[in-house]
C-alpha positions in Angstrom: 93.4 85.6 271.7 96.2 84.6 269.3 99.1 87.0 268.9 98.5 87.7 265.2 95.2 88.4 263.5 94.1 86.2 260.6 94.2 89.1 258.1 97.8 89.9 258.8 98.8 86.5 257.3 97.3 87.3 253.9 99.8 88.2 251.1 99.9 91.9 250.2 98.3 91.4 246.8 95.1 90.0 248.3 95.0 92.2 251.4 92.8 94.8 249.5 89.3 93.6 250.5 87.0 96.3 251.5 86.0 94.4 254.7 89.3 92.8 255.9 92.1 94.1 253.7 94.9 95.8 255.7 96.0 97.5 252.4 92.6 99.1 251.7 92.8 102.5 253.4 89.1 103.2 252.7 88.0 99.7 254.0 86.9 98.4 257.4 90.2 96.6 258.1 88.6 94.1 260.5 90.9 92.0 262.7 90.0 88.4 263.6 91.6 86.2 266.3 91.1 82.8 267.8 89.4 82.5 271.1 89.3 78.7 271.6 87.5 77.3 268.6 85.8 80.5 267.7 87.1 83.3 265.4 86.4 86.6 267.2 86.3 90.1 265.8 85.6 93.3 267.6 84.5 96.4 265.6 83.1 99.8 266.6 80.9 101.4 263.9 81.6 104.9 262.9 78.9 107.6 262.8 78.6 107.2 259.0 77.7 103.5 259.4 74.2 104.5 260.5 70.9 103.4 259.0 68.5 105.3 261.3 69.3 107.4 264.4 71.3 105.2 266.8 71.0 102.0 264.5 73.8 100.4 262.5 73.3 100.0 258.8 72.4 96.4 258.0 74.7 96.2 255.0 77.7 96.9 257.3 76.6 94.1 259.5 76.4 91.8 256.5 79.9 92.9 255.4 81.4 92.3 258.8 79.8 88.8 259.0 81.0 88.0 255.5 84.6 88.9 255.9 84.9 87.6 259.4 83.3 84.2 258.5 85.5 83.7 255.4 88.6 84.6 257.4 87.6 82.2 260.1 87.1 79.4 257.5 90.6 80.0 256.1 92.2 80.0 259.6 90.3 76.9 260.5 91.5 75.1 257.3 95.1 75.9 258.3 94.5 74.7 261.8 93.0 71.4 260.6 96.1 70.9 258.4 98.3 71.6 261.5 100.0 74.5 259.5 100.9 78.0 260.4 98.4 80.6 259.2 99.5 81.9 255.8 102.1 79.1 255.1 102.5 77.6 251.7 100.5 76.5 249.8 98.1 79.3 250.6 94.5 78.5 251.4 91.8 80.8 250.1 88.0 80.8 250.5 85.3 82.9 248.9 81.6 83.4 249.8 79.2 80.8 248.4 76.2 81.9 250.4 75.5 84.4 253.1 72.2 84.1 254.9 71.9 86.9 257.5 69.0 87.1 260.1 68.7 90.4 261.7 67.3 89.7 265.2 67.2 93.2 266.8 68.3 96.7 265.8 72.1 96.9 266.3 72.8 100.1 268.3 75.4 102.6 267.4 78.2 103.7 269.8 78.7 100.2 271.1 81.6 97.9 270.3 80.3 94.9 268.3 81.6 91.4 268.8 81.4 88.8 266.1 81.8 85.2 267.0 82.2 82.6 264.1 82.6 78.9 264.3 83.1 76.4 261.5 80.4 73.8 262.0 81.5 71.5 259.2 84.4 71.3 256.8 84.4 69.3 253.6 87.0 69.2 250.9 86.0 72.5 249.3 83.2 73.7 251.5 83.1 75.0 255.1 79.9 75.8 256.8 80.3 78.7 259.3 77.9 80.1 261.9 78.5 83.7 262.9 76.7 85.8 265.5 76.9 89.6 266.1 76.6 90.9 269.7 76.2 94.4 271.0 77.2 93.9 274.6 75.4 90.7 275.7 72.6 91.1 273.1 72.7 89.0 269.9 71.5 91.4 267.2 72.3 89.3 264.1 73.3 85.8 263.0 74.3 84.2 259.8 75.0 80.9 258.1 77.8 81.2 255.6 79.0 78.7 253.0 82.7 79.3 252.4 84.1 77.8 249.2 87.8 76.9 248.9 89.4 78.2 245.7 92.8 77.4 244.3 94.6 80.8 244.4 94.5 84.5 244.0 
């Protein structure tokens, strides 16, 4: 994995996102890193992230996928420009679409691994595929359209 997570390269004023903002003490504060050509995030749900006994709330899974995929799209854009993550001018993306398929119930008390890959990058749009694994079992997957915006 890379030395620094994607989210640590965001300016302080935008690092407030509920899912990935390091400056949001009530948020999830996910961390994403490169493993080859995939953005990888590991997250262990807390007891209050439950939907049913021993099952993770689907909204949490969607939030994890959303933030991790958008952060992967940003990191990929920097990589394609041969620039350091977070260098000027800043690159920002927002979610255009988020289509999640829940394949199996995601168990509690297991570290989840999210693996995201940019399938296609255009001028303003990146298409990202993301899968969620509990151990070796894929429990959810998503197609995310990340849209590049000028600034925040």
